[in-house]
N, C-alpha and C positions, 0 to 999 in steps of 0.2 A: 550404467548409462554413460559414465565418463568418457569423453571423447566422441560421442555420437554425433554432436553438431560440430561442423568444420570451424576451426579457429580463423576468425576474420575480424578486423578492428572495427568495422561498421555494419556488419550483418550477421545474423544467425542464419546458418545454412544447413539444410538437410539434403543429403544426396543419397537417392534410393529410397524407396517406400517399404518401411517395416510396419505391417498392420499392428504388431504388438507394442509399438511406439506410437501408435497414432493419437491416443488420448493425451499422453504427454505432450506431444507436439502440438495438439490443439490448445493446451495451455501456454507452451512457450511462444507461439506464433500469435498470440491474442493481440487485438487492436483495441484502442480507446481514444476518446477525446475530452474527458472529463465530464460529458454529458451522458455518455453511454459507452459500452464496451461490447466486444464480440470475440468469442472464442474462435480458433481457427478452423471451424468445420468446413468441410468441402461444400462448394456450391452445388455440385452435382450430388445425386443421391448416393448414400454410403451404407451399405447393409452390415458392415462390420460394427464393432465396439466404437461407440462414440458418445461424447457428452455434449449434446446441443446446448449452446448458451449464448443468449442475447440478454444484456442486462442494462437497465435504465436507472440512471442515477436517481436516488431518493424513493424509488418504487420498491415497496416491500409488502410482506403479507404476515400477519401475526398468528402464527400457527399455536394452537392451544397446548399449554404445557401438560405433558403426560408423565407423571411419575408414580411409581408403586406406593409411596408413602408420602403424602402431602405435608409439607411443613409450613407453619405460619411464616409469613413473609415471602414465600415463593412468588415469583412473578406469574402472572396469569398466562403469559405466552412467551414464546421465543420468536424473534423476527427472522425472516429470511428473504434474502435477495431473490426476486422471481425470475425464472427463465421466461422472457417475453416472446411475443410472436416473432417467428423466423422471417427476417427480411433478406437473407442472403440467397435463398434457394433458387436454383436454376436447373431443372431437369433437362438432361441432355440425351438425345437418342442419335445413334449413327448407324444407318442401315436397317432401322427399325429395332435396334437393340439399345437398351438403356446403358448409359455409361455409369458403371459403378465400380469403383477402384478396389472394392473388395473381391469382386469376381472376375474383373478384366486385368489381365496382366499389363502392367506399364513398363516402359523402358525409359532410361535417362531421366527418371523422376528427380526433380530439384525443387526445393521449397526454401525461399528467402524471405526473412524479416529484415527489410532495409531500415535501419534505425535513423540513419542520417536524414532520410526523406519520409519516413513514417508509412510505409506501405508494405503489404504482403503480397508476394508473387510465387506462383506455381508454374512449372513448366514440365511437361512429360510427353511421351509419344506412346501410341497405341497401334496395334495392327488390326485392321479388319481383313481376315484372310492373310494374304501377303501384302496388303496395301497399307501404307503407313500414313497416319495423321499425326500432326504435331499441335499440341494445345498449350496455351499461355493464358493464365488468369492473373489479374491484378486487382487488388481490393484496397481501399483506404476509408477511413472514417475521417471526414473533414475536420481539421483543427481550426479552420476559419469559420465554417458554417457548421456549428456543432450539432445541427439536427439533421445532417445529410451524410449519406454513405453512397459509394459509387463502386461499381464493378466492371471491369473490362474482360470479356470472355471470347478469346480468339481460337478458332480452329482452322489450321492450314492443312490442305490436302497435299501430300507429296505425290501419291500416285492412286488415290482413291477417286472413284466417281460414284456418287449415289446419294441418297437422301440424308439430310440432317435436319434435326429439329431442336429448338430451345423452347423451354416453358418456364419463364420466369414467374415467380409466385410469392405470395405472402401467405404464411400459414400460422393460424392462431391455435392449432391443435398441438400444443406443447405442454410438457409436464416437468416438474423438477425431479432430479434423480433422488433427492431426499424427501419427496413427498410421501405422506401416509397412504398406502392402498391406492397408488396411481391417482390421487387426488388432483383435481384441476383447480387452478387458482384465478383463471380468467373467465369472464362471461362476455360472450360476443355482443357487441351493441349494433354495429352495422357494417355491411361489406357490400362492395359493388365493383364489378369488372366491366370494362368496355375495351374495345380494340385499342392497344397501345398504352393502357393505363389501368390501375385498380387501386382501391384503398380498403383498408380494414381498421376498425376501431373496437377496442375491447376494454373492459372494466374489471379491475381487481376485486375479488370478493372481499368482504368486511372493510378493507381500507378505502375502497372506492377510486383508487387512482385509474385515470383513463390514459390509454395509449393509443395513438392514431398513426398508421403508416400508410404512406401513398407511394405508389412505384409507377415508373414509366421506363420505356426502353427505346432504343434506336438500333438499327442493324445496318451494318456496312458489308457490301460484298465487293471485294478487291478494290477497297477504298472509296467505294461509291454508296451513297445513301440508298438503301433498299426499302421500297414499299412492298408490303406482302400481306396477303389475307391472313387473319388470325382467328383462331378458335379461343373462345372465352369460356372460362369456368368461374361460376360464382356460387359459392356455398356460404353457410353461415360463418364458418370459421376458416375459410380458404378461398383466396382468389387468384387467377392465373391468366396469362395470355400464352398462346402456343403458336410459335412461328415455324413453319416448314419450308424447306428450300432444297433444291438440288445442288450439290457442291461438286464442281469438277476437278479434274486432275490440276494440280499447281494453284487452285484458288483458295483464297482465305475469307472467311466469314467471321464478322466480330459482333457480338452483342454487347451493348452498353446498357447497363442496368442502373437506374438512379432511384434512390428511395429517401423520402423524408420521414423523420422519426421524431414525433412530438408526444409530450406528456402533459398531464394537467398540473405538474409542477410549475409550468410556465404558460399555460394556455387555458382558457375557459372551455370545458367540455363542449358546450353548445357551438363553439367557434372552430374546433379542431379540425374537421374535415375541410372547411374552407382554407384555413391556415396551412394544413398539410399540403393541399394542392397548390398553394401559392409558393410555399417553400420548394416543393418539387419543381414547379415551372421555373423558378429561378435557377436551380441546379441544372436543369436540362438546357436552359438558355446559355449558361456558362459553358456547358460541355464538359466532357471527361478531362480533357487536357487543361482547360481553363480553371476547373475545380482544383485539379492536381496541382497546378502552378502555385495558386494562393495558398494551398495547404502546405507545400514545401516551403514557402516563404516563412510561414509561422514556425515551422521546425528550425529553419535557419536562425531565427531570432532566439528560439529556446536553447539551441545549442551554443549559440554565441555567448550565453551567460552561464550555462550549466555544464558544459563539457569539461571532461578530465582527459588530459593526454599523458599516457604512460608510454615512455619509449623503451624498447628492448624486450617487451613481454606481451605478445599478441593475446595470450590466453587472459592475462590480467586486464588488458585494455578492453578486450570484447566484455569481459565480465562487468566491468564498471559501467560501460556504456549501456548494456543491457538494463541494469538497474536504473540508471538515469533515465533511459527511455520510458521504462515502465512508469516510473514516479511522474513524469511530465505528462504522460497521457492518461494517467488515472485521475489526477487532481490538478486543476487550473486555478482554483482560488477565487472564481468569479461569483460564487453563491455561497453565502454564509450558512444556508441550510444544509449544505453538504458536507461530508466528511470522508474518511478513507477507510474502507474495509480491508481486513488482513488479506483477502484474495483480490481486491480491486474489482475489475471486471472480468476476471479470468476463471471463475469457478464458483460453486455454491457453498463450499465449506465455511464455517464460521458465520453464515448467514448474511454476509456483506455488511455486517454492522461495525459500529466504531467501538474500539478498544483503547486501553491507555497507550497502546502502541503509537498512536498519532502524537500524543505530547512527548513521549520519551524518544521516539525515533524519528518522526517525520518533520516536526517543526524546524529543527536545525537546518535541514536541506532547503526548505523554502525560505528560511530566513536569509540564507546566503546566495540564493540562486534566482529569487523572484522578487517582484515589488513587495514593499512592506505589507500592503493590504492582504496578501495571500495568507501569510502566517497569522496576521491579525484576525482574519475571518475564522480560522480554526479555533482561536481563543474565544471569538464572540459566539460561535456554535456552542461552547460549553456555558457561556454566560447566560445565553437564551434558554438553557436547559436547567438553570439554577433551582427554578421552582419545582421542577420535576426531581431534582436531586434531593431537595428537602422532603419532598413526598416520599421518595424511596427510603429515606432515613427514618421517617415517621412509621412506615410499615414494619420497620425493624425495632421500634421502640424508642427512637431518639427524639428529642424535643428542643423546643427553644431556638428553631432556625438552624439546626445542625443539618448538614448536607453530606450525603453519601452519593457520589456519582456512580452510575451504573458501570459494571464490568463490561457490558455489552449493550449496546442501544442503537435504535434508530431515531427515536423522537425524544429522548431524555428519560424514558422509562427503562427500568432494568428488564432485560429480556434474555437471561441466562439462567438456567435452572438446575445447575450443579451446586449443591449446597456449599461445597468446600471452595468454590469460586464466588458465587453470588453473596454469600454471608461473609467470607473470610478473606478474600483477596482484596483487602481494602487499601493496599499500598497504592492503588490507582488514584486515590484522592490526592496523594503526595505528588504523583506525577503531573497532575493538573495544576497544582499549586506551583510547582517547580517551573512549569512551562511559562506561567506568567511572569516570573522572575527572569527566566532565560530569554524571553522575548524583550523585556524592557532593558536588561543589560546590554543586549546586542543592538537594539534599534534606538535606545535613549527616549523612547516614547513613554515617559513617566505619566503623561496625562492618562494612559490607559488605566492606571490605579484608580484614579478619580472616577473615570467613566463607567468602568466594569470590574476591574480586577480585584479591588479590595473587598468588594461585597462577596465575591467568591471565596476569597482568602478567609473572611471572618466565618462564613458558613462551614468550610472545611475545618477550621480550627476548633469550632464549637463541636464538631463531630469527634476530633481527636480527643477533646476534653472529656466527653462522655464515654468514649471507648476505652479509655486508659483507666486502670484500677489502682488503687493504693494497696500495697501489700505490707501487712503488718510484720510478717515474718522477715521480709527483706529490708523493711524500711525504705522501700522504693516504689516509685510508679511501675506498673508492669502492663503489658499488652497481651492478653490471653485469646486463645483459639483463633489463630490467623493462618493464612497461607501467603507465603512470600512469592517472589518472582519464580523461585524454584517450586513449580507445581508437582514435584515428585515428593513433596512434603505437605501434608495437610493438618489443619487443626493443631498447630505447634503454638507454644508460648514464647513470646519475646522474639520474634524474628527480627534480626539485627536491622536489616534494611527498612522493614516497616517502621520500627521504632525510630530509626534515623530520620526518615521522611516525615514522621509525626513531629519530632523535636524540631527539626529545621522549619517546618511549616509554621508552627507556633511562633517561633523567633522571627521569622521574616514578616509574618503578619504584624507583629508588635512594631517592627521597624517601619513597615508600610503605613501604619496607623500614625506614628510620629511624623513621618514625612508629610502626610496628607494634612495632618493638623496644623503643621507649620506653613505649608505652601498653597494648600487649597482649603482654606478654613471654611468657606461656604460649603464646598463639597463634603467636607468632614462633617459638619453639622447635619447636612441633609442624610448622609449615610447613617450616622448614629440614630437619627430619628427613624429612618425607614427600617433598619434592622433591629431597633431596640437595643442597641449595644450599650453595655455598661462599661465606661472608660476606666473605672476604678477597680471594679470586681474582676472583670474577665481577664485582663492582662495579668493581674496578680496571680490568678490560679494557673494561667498559662506559663508564667515565669517559673512558678514552683515546680511544674512538671518538667520543664526543660532542665532545671537544676537537679532533679532528683530521679530522672528516667534511667530504668535498668537496661544496660546493654551487656549481653552475656559475652564473656571472654574465656579463652583457654589461656590460663595464667602462665603455664610453663613456657609456651611458645609465643605468647603475645598475639595470638590470632584472635580476631573478632568471630565468635562463634555464630553460625547461621541461626541458631536458636537454642534455647534451653534444652540440654540433654543430647546434643548432636554427638558428642563423643561416646555416648552409650551404644552408638551404632558400630558394627564391625566396620573397621576402616580399610577399604580396599581401593585400588586405583583402577580407572576406566581401562587402562592399558591391559589390565589383567583379564578383561572379560573376553570370553570366546567370540570372536568375530561373527560367528554363526548366529549369536544371540542379540546382535545388534541390528537395528535400534531395539533397545530393551522394550520400549513401549510397544512393539509388535511381536514380542516373544515371551514377555514375562507377565505374570498375573500382576493386577494392581496392588495386591496385598504385598507381594514380594518387592515391588518397586519402593512402596512407602516405608519397608523396613530396612532398605539399603541405604547407603551413604552417597549414592550416586545423585549427581545434580543435573537437572535438566537444563538449566540456563544461569547465567551470572545472577548471583543473588547478593551475598555480601560484596562481591567484586563490582556489582551494579551500582552500589553505594559509594564505593571507592571511586569509581569512574565519575559518577555525577558530582561528588564533592572532593575531587582531587586535591584541591589546593589546602584541604584541611589535613592531609597525610604526608608525612615525610617518605622518602624512597624506601627506607628499611620497612616501614609499616606496609606500604604497598607490596613490596617483594614478599614479605612473609605470608601475607594473605593469598598473594597470587600463587606463590609456590604450594600452599596448602590446598587451595580449592580448584585450581585449574585441572591438576591431574585426576580429581574426582568427578569432573564435569563431562557428561556424555554428549552434550551440544545438540540434544534432540529438540530444542527449540530453534527456530529460525532467528530468534533475537539474541542468541547467545554468542556466535563466533565474533561479531563485530566489536562488542565490549572487550573481549579477551585479546583482540587484535590490537586495540587501542592501548591497553595496559601493557601488553607486551612490547609494544613500540617504546612507550615511556621508560621501560626497564631495561632497554637495549636487547631484548630478546627478539632479534629481527627474523630468525628463522621461524619461531612460533608465530610472531606477528603475520608473516607471510602465509603461513599454513592456514591460519585463522582467515586471513583476508580471502584467500582463494575459496574457503568454505563459505564465507558469506556471499561473495560475489557471483559464485558459480553454484550456489545452493540448488537453484532450480536447473540451470543448464546442465549440470552434472548429477542432479537428483540424488543428493547425499542421503536424504531421508526416505527415499522411495515412496514419494507422495506427490510428485509434480503433476500427475494426471488429474488430481483434485483441484488444481489451480496454482498459481504462483504465490510466492510469499512477499506481497507487495510492501507491507509495512516494514518488514526487516530490510528492505532496500535502501530505506533512510539511513539505517545503521550502516550498510555498506558504504554509502557515501561518507559517512563519519569516520570509518576506518581508514579511508584514504586521507581526508582533509584534517581530522583531528589527530589521526595516528601518524601516517608517513609524512603528512604535510605539516604536522605539529602545531595546528592552530587551535588557539583557545582564547577566551576573554581573560585577561589577567588585570587586575586593579582598574577595570573599566576599559581597558584598551585591548585591541587585537594583539595577539602574540604569536609568533612563529619560530618553532624550533624543530625543523624537519630532520628525517633521516630516512634514507631510501633503502629498500630491500637490495641485496647484492646484485641481483640480476636486472634491476631497473637501471637504465642509463639516465633517464631524466623523467620528471614529473612536472606538469604545469596545469594551472587551474585559474578561474577567476572567481572573485569574491565580491558580491554586492554588500556594501557596508556603509550605512548612514549617508546615502547619496553619493557614495564613491563606487567606482569599479577598480578593484585591485587585480592586477595580473601578478601571479606567483609562479616563478620558475626555479626548479630545483635540480641540480645535477650532482655528481659524485663530490664535487669540490666546493660549491658555491650555491647560494640561494639569493635570488634577485626578486624584487618587488617593484612594479611599475604602477603608478597612479594614473590610469587611463582616462578617469573622468571624476569630476568633483574637486572639492577644496583639499588643501593639505590636511594630514592627519598624523597624530602621534600614535606610535605602536611600539611594540617590543620585537626585536629581531635578534635571535640567538642570545636572549638574555639582556640585551642593552635596549634601553629607551631611547628612541630616535624619532625625528620628524620627517615624514615623507611630503615633499612639496607638492603643489598642484602641478600636474604632468611631470612629476619628478621620478627618479629611479634610485633605488638602494641595492647595494650588493653586500653580502657578508659571507665569511668563509664558514664551512660546516665544521 
């Protein structure tokens, strides 16, 4: 698929319609606004392969877990994001024939996702006999009014004369692609259609979420408002209006469709119809252009803080902006009940649930590009699920307030049913603990420890204490039966990364306890009483574990071993694999993958990236040279970490290769799976690969530090960073790096290794 979309710095452009690429393009051209999202399904009917997708934030269905052999501790269900009623539909007929792009040949087809202004537009022409009609469709989900969507559907006749009809509709007869036996997840509550408008309300089975959609429309003929008789259809799960007219040669007709989309996350069900009609009325009063202008203004503000400018490489520029665009339209941070699913609002895979990806890959982006409350809300989301995390641990036999956060969740309960993940991929606990530290060291918000953070750290530390075992043979503490980030290894002993996260969490929790005791004595006493914490006994055990925890090593080379016994495997390089067998997860049996040395994603290297300051260059280099050649990068989370480490080591060609892989993972469909949805959470890693990698940013001794290095074909790189009330503008070219303090007080920082002070409204320049 590489090269299918035209290279452009601000847009994703598809020229010519290829039905075999349609489902992939439905993912690529998806829209969202933090409250809801929409795959790029055609408005008019399409009889070819398509994945219909309208997704509403926080709305899910608990599908019953089905396994052949039930094991104690399995979650009762797995959560899935639901395909909600379709609001975008507009059936179009020309000359009595339905417009269906699967059966009608188009010419000059062009589809554009304009990332600067946040809209999707299609243009194409068709022939009715020898008569030409030109069609232009624009759609956006309002970033200003996040319960509103709008569509402008224009048909211009070049030399056609005859009947044209539009049928805008709301359709509740939808299913998930991953549903069992075409199971329906929605029950219709009420529907009503009258000339000019209609509404539909539905309720999810089991969870009882309610969604209400109201639509209205306006028609213009040659720029003049058109009043037209309408046919109305009202069924239990479908409502529509049909508008028919005669279109003459050279004339243009435009249908404007406005829809309000509300859920019981934010409205009482008994008030939703009235509320939906009110939101719709406000949208229609503003008009399409009015809604669009205020929507564009929000995007201008977002780009002002989060844009990255790469000079000299259009492909790289398009890639990073695509990632930033998707991040900004997926999560806005206004609701602490919401989190980020791996596919965002672009597909059904992974159930739309929350993974450890948020803490490991997403929080850094929001820390540096959005107001502080946005990343804080992601931490509060986990804090509010602490009780559920303790319940999850109890189900697996842990006691005393130990918490195991779920691998996959919607509401704090574990809803992942593969044993090697549910029971064993416990490093997720470490990611959540590190995110607390990462947030505090960046923002300076140490009060978060007293308010929420330390309670979570204590519960996670209690889990590590019970999960770790004393080995008489080794005279060390060990961690048995785990799965590390490399999911191509299951049920291993002493995964180096998992052990490292456990050890670090115990150490940090003890430091946090000491800090709170000294600075927030009252909060400390309250927390001790609330958690039943034993200040003498528990830290003593934790300290002993930190001092005696086993970390596997390959002594000859000085490499940290991914786990005990890793060198027993046949040692092969990914470059030696037959390209026809890649990705191996689509060609090999699981048994064969587990017995191989091939690594799905950064594992040991993930730990070296996270704790970079603990390792010297030689250690980083030895481990990178050992593990990267064995890594097949079949996780979207892999290339970004390798890109950052390669930059640190001066391997700029490898860093650039990995950057393109992470930034264009979906645009070029490296793993042949973009039709299932985009890799939203890895996009935070893409941002890190630029800012932490080529931009050389990190937090060093409590201060921001910049030591950049550009790829050979980049002429310059510039970006802004929000940091503790300041806005810093960073610009890097081949010879120099400059930093301007655009807003806020002066700040100390490191630039090219030297500690300096950047004055208020000041500028600094250093040689590379």
